[in-house]
Structures are given as C-alpha cells and as structure tokens.
N, C-alpha and C positions, 0 to 999 in steps of 0.2 A: 666342060672346062672341070678342072680338080679346084678345090678351093683350095689356097693356102691358107698350110696347115702355121701359125702360130713358134718361132725360136725360142727349139731347146731350153736355148740363156734370160731368155727373154720374161722376166719375172710378174704380173700383179704389184704395183706401187700399194704398196699397204695402206689401209684403212688412215690407220693413226699418221702416217707421215701427211698424208695430206693434211689432214683436217693439223697436223702439227707444222708446216708451212704454212699456212688459212691462218691458223693465230697469229704466227711470229708479226706473219703481214699487216693480219686488224695489231694490233702492238705497237707494226711499227709506225701505221699509219698515225693512229688513234696519238703514239708522241706527237709526228707531225703537225696535227691539226691542234693538240691542247700546249704546242709550245711554249707562247706565252706566256697560258698559266701557270705553266712548269718552273721556266726562268723564276715565275715571278716566289713562287713556291721552295725553289732552291733559295731565291738571296732571304728569304721568310726562314727561313734555314741556317743563312751563313748569321745571318742577326741574331736569332733563338741561339746557337753557339756562344757568340759577345755578350750579351746577357750572362748566359748562365758563369761565364767564367767569371767577372764583376758580381755574380753569387759566391759561384767557387772563393773564389778572394775574401770577401766581406764574411762566407761560414770561417774559413782558413784562420781570417784575424780574430774576428771579433764573436765567434760561434752563431751566426744571423742564419734563420734557419734558408734553406734556400727561396722558396715561393718570395718571402718580404722582402731576402736580396733579392735578385731579379726586379721585382717593383722598383725597387730604391731607385736600382741600376737604367731604369728602363728613366726614373721619374728627375734623377739629376742628367742624364745623355739628353733630355726633354729641353732641360734647368736651360743647360749646360749652351745650347742650340740656341733659348730662346733671345739668353743674353746679350748674346753676338749678332741677334740682328737688332735688334733694341740699340744696341751701343754701338751700334758700323754702318745699319740700314742710314738713315740720315745721313751719312757722311759717304756712303758709299752711293749713295743716289746724287748726292752734290758736283763726286767727280769725277762720276760719271758723265752726267750735265757735259761738268769743261768738259771734259777732253771730247765729247763728241762736237761741240766750239769753239777748242781749240788746232781738228785734227787740219784743216785749211792747211790753218800755218803749221802745225810740221812739219805738215805734203811737201809744205813750198820749202821749209830748212831742208830737209832729204833732198828733195830738188835741185838747192846751190848750192851742199856739199857735191850729190854731183856731178855738179856742169864742175866745182872746181875744183876735184879734185879728181890723181889718173886712175883710182877704182873706180872710180863711180861712172868717168869718161869710160872704161872699159867695158861696165857693165854695161853705158848707151849704146857700144862702138855693135857689141856680141848681138846687144838684141834688135838695135837696128831701128832705123827714122830718126826723125830730132828731139832733142830729152825733148820740146815746149810740149809735142805730139804726147810723146811715150807719157809725161806727166799726166796728159787734161785725161790719155785712157787711164794712166793707175789710177788717177781722183775719180773718173769714175765707178773701172774696178775698186778704189776703196770706200767711196759711197753705195756701191751691192753689196757686199762684201758687210756693212755696219746691219742693212735692212735687213738681210738672213740672219746676222747675231739681233735684232729684234723681232724676232720672228720665232728663233730659235729659243730664248726664250717667253712669248707670250707659249709658245706648245710645253718649256715645264710646266708654267703656270696647270697645265690641266693634263697634269698626272697626276695631280695631289693626292687626289680617287687615287691613284694605287700605289703613293706610295702613304697614307693607312690605311692602305689595307695594308698591307705589306707589318708595316706595326704590327698591328691588330694581329698579325698570324705570325710572327716573330712572339711573339709573348706566353698567348698561349702556347705557344712548342714551348719559349722557356723557361713555363710555370709548371708543364706534366708530360716533363719527355719521354720518360720510361712509355707512359699510358700509349703515347703517338710506335714509340721504339716495335712497346711490343706487339703492336697491333700487328703493324707489319711485317711480322713476327711471321705473326700466326697466319699471313698466303703462304710464306716457306711450306716446302712439304718439309717431315717432317725429318729423315735423315740432316736433313742441312741444314735442318735452322741453328746450331748449336757454330754452325762455318756462317752461315751471316751471319750470326750475331759479334762473331768474331772480327768477319770484314768491314762488320757496322761501327763497331769503335774500334776500329783501328784509322776508316772513315775517318770519325769524327775528328780524333783526337789530331789527325796530321789537318784535317779543316781549323779545331784551335790555332796549330803550331803558326800553323802557312798565315794565319790573322794575330795574331802578340808577334811577332816579326815583321807581318804589315803594316802595325800602329808603331810600332814601335823604332822601323822605317817611317816612316808619314810623321812622324812626328819630328824624328829629328832633320829630316826636310824642309820640315815650316821653320824652323829656329834657326835654321842653318838661313835659307830664301831673306825670311819675315829681315833677321837684323842684317842679313849682306841691303837689304834695299835700303830701309831703316839706316844702315849708314853712307850709303848714295842719294841720301834723303829721296828721295820714290815716296808720292806722294803713296794714302794707302797700303805701308808697307807692311804691319799684322796682316793684312784682311789678303792682302797678293801671300804672305811669308800662308795661313794655312789654306789658299786654295793650291800653292805647289801641293800642300802634303797632302790632302785629301786629293790627289785627284795624280800623287804620282803611286795612288797603289794600280793605275793602267801602265805595263811597260813598256814602255818603245813609245807612245802615243800621251798619253801624260806632261811630261816634263814638256808641249809646245803648249795642252790644250793652257797649261800654269802660265808656261814664255810669254805667248801673246800679249795678252791681257796691261803686263806687268813692262813691257816694251811698249807695247802702247803709252803706256802711263807718262813713263821713262822721257818716249816723245818730246810732248806734250813742255818738255824742260830742256830738248835740245837731241841732237842728234850723238852728242856726241855721250850725252847717258845714258839712248838709249840700247847707246853700240857698249857701255859699261856691264847693262844690269844682261845683255843679252851675253859677253862674259863671266861675270857668277853664276846666274841661272850652266854653261856650259861645265865650269870649275867643280859647282855645287852634283849635275851631272854624274861628271869623275870621279867626286870622290864617292856619292853611293852604290857606283857599280863599282867601282873595284878596289874600294873596301870593306861601307859602307854593308854593302850586303852577301859581298860571303864569311863576314864575324857572322849577320845573323840569321844565316841557312846551314851553321854551324849547329845551329834549338828545332830552328824553322823547319819544315820543307824544300829540297831541292829541283827547281826544276830547269831542264832542258834550254835550255832558250831559244833552240832551233824551232825547239817544239812550240816550246811557247808565243814566240811568234804568226804557227801556221794555222793556233790555236785564237788566236787573235782575231786576223786575215778571215779564219773563219771562220765563225758566231761575229765576226763583226759586217760580215757579209750577209750575211743570213737572220740573223735581229739589229740589228742597226746597234748606235750605243748599248743596252744593255749587255747584248754577248761581248764586248771591245767590255765590259768589265765587269762578267761573270768568269772572262773564258782561261783566268787562270783559273781559280780555280777549279773549274767546272774539268780540266787539261791534269791538275791535281786526279781527282773521284777519279778520275777515264786516266790515269796509269795503272793508280790502287786495283782498278777489278781488273785493268788487264789481267796485270803481274797474276792474282789472288786466281781468279778463275779460269782465266782462259789458261795463262803459264804453266802454273802451277797444280790448279783441278784436271784440268781439261788432257797439255800437252804432259805432267809430270811431272815437272823439272822444277826440282827445288831447288837448285846449289847454287842461283845467284837470291835469294833469298832474304833481303831485305832486313833486319835490323828492326 
C-alpha cells in the first residue's frame, strides 16, 4: 500500500507560533493562579493614586515635595480613621447590642403591623400560611441572619493583615511611582514603549478622575444620609451616613449594604420609622443616580451601566466581595486597553478615539 502524502495546502505549524500560544496560555494560567495577589496589587495602585492626588494638591498649593506630601496624606487619613473609631466605637458597640436586644420587640411590631394592615395581609396571603407561623419562621431566619453577620464580622477582622499589606504597598508605590512605571516599561519591546507609556498615562489619569468623582459622590451621599437620618431621629446617624458614603462606591449593591443597617436601627423605634428611612434611601439614590452622577461624569470617566452591572456580577462571582468593590475600576482599565490596543492598534480603527 502506498504511503499517503501530506496535502500540499497543509503546512506545518511554525515553532514560533506554538511557543507563542504556549506562552500566552502560561501567562493566563499564572494570572488565574495569582488573581488574588493581582487584585491586591491593583487595589494598592488605586490607593497610591489617591495618596499622590493628595500630595499633588499640597504640592500645587503649598509647594510641598511629593514624598513628604504622600506621607502627610497617609498619616492624615490614618488619623481621621483612628479618630472616627475612638469617638464612635463605644457608641457603635452600645447601639449594636441594643439593636440585638430589641430585635424581638421590633419583629413583633412588624408582625402586628402586617396583621393589622391590608398590605401586610396581602403579603401574608401571597407567602401562604398563618401569620404566627410565618413570624416564628421569619424570627428564626432573622436569628440565622445575625449569626451569619457575626461570622462575617469575625472574618473581616481576619483580613487585617491584608489591609496592612495593602496600605504598605500603596505607600511605597506612591513614594516612588516613577521607578515602578519605568521598570514595567522596560519589559515592553523598544518599538512599543512610547505607545505603552501613553496608555499607562491615560489609564492613570482616568483612574484618578474616577476616584475623584467617586470621592465627591461618596461625600455628598454621606452628608445627605447622615442629615436625613439625624432629622428622623435614627440612632448613630453620623456613623450610618459614613457607612452609606463608603459603600456607595459599589454600584447597585452599595445602597443595600448601607440601607439594611439603617433600617434595622430605625426598626427599634417602630415600623413607621423604618419605612421613613427606606423612603429616605430611595430618594437619595434617585438624586445620586439622576442628578449627581451625570454632573460628575462630565469630569470623570463615563462607564456604560450595562457593562458595569455585568462586571460586578462577573468579578463578584469569581472573587467575592473584593471583586465587587474593584469591578468598576477594573472595567475602566479594560475599556481603555481594548480601545487603545485592540480597536486602534490591531484593527486600525481610530475614528472613535476618545478625547
């Protein structure tokens, strides 16, 4: 039998192509294996950008060099956080214990309100079963939820080492950003270094603008929430306002993370107060989403809402809470890289280049 000859159109795959594919696969595997470390490094970069932003303000206003400005910004931020814990920590602990002690009475008020209102009766009918049985089941669910909350708080204390590492990395990055930037550029082929430098500068500027816009948004939301809760007579209005401002950095999910504790605290004073607090959070989020953010996005980076939600779900499902927190800046970086490297450099489409 004659030996089959290779088809004339079939050429052997070049060794360089095989090695390139293997190298890309190896890099992707390394990124996946070190994803947690890379997320920590990315968070450190964001914090370093914030520290250099504070140092830049002092440099422009006072003529202070960047290195002392970075250290002063870091020390000032740490001092503010320490003062917040010193002055509000005992009050938070006291109010939280009162909250746990008053939950049975608060839930009884909710049950009585549901039994005596048409809306509550309708909800009970939709859920099925007698109100008393539902109250017991809901009470058990509520107890389980707070047990989970206590476990979550314990876990948060276990992340203290990562927080210290994050802050340390951020300070070193902010103190000597040029060295790390130039060191990364040395890994890029000579012919592409200028382009890589431009993309890195654009990415850093976009992240700085995004963080500035988010800081302003967080401040306004914290002030509106704290003032509203204070007017409603909710305990720890200032602290709950700060929590609302901090969690507002997380789109979609952040308002729920801050609204639930506020509603629980308000519930200790009655169901009506809890309803008023819920309305307050809804109104603030409408103001933030329809008025405040469009104004901020004229200066800061604009991100498509659908892609933002997809990024939150995707990164959250893979990396958990840290992925949710960093989803928006990661999406911003991904958009810039795709636009500059793939669309413009590979496809050659520069018509849609952003200003």
